[in-house]
N, C-alpha and C positions, 0 to 999 in steps of 0.2 A: 860231680860231671869237672866240677874244681881240680878237686886231687887228678882224676886223667891227662887233663891236660895239662899238665904242673908235671906230673911222672910221664907224658912225651916231652915236653921243655925238659926233663930231668936226663934223658936215653937219648936224649942228644938231637931231638925230631922238630926239626925247622918248623917255624912259626906258619909259613906256606906250605909246608907240608901239613901240616893243621890244618893247615883250611882245604888242602883243593882235596885229603884223604881220609879225613876222623870224621870232621866238625864243621862242611863248607857253610852251616847258616852262621858264625864264628868273621869274624874277620880281628887284624893283627890290637887293635885296640882295647874287642874283648878281652883277647887274652893274653894280652898285658897287665888287663888291672884281676885280672882270673889269678896271673901272678902274685903282684898286689896282697890281692886280699885273700890267699894262700899262707902271704911270708908274714901277712902281720896277725894269721892267727896264729902260724906257728911260736910265734914271739912271744903273742900274748900271752900261751897255752906253758911257754916252757924255758920262761923267764926264769931265774931264779933257780930252779932244777938241780941238784948237783952240790 
């Protein structure tokens, strides 16, 4: 679900739209935490690649 939320954000869907149209059980704080978690995981896995 974290990657789904991040994909929606990346596609330009607002947090309000995500809560209203896709994940009504989430709130803004949860979505921001999911985004931070995803960014942290991505950076941890790809630092130093290349």
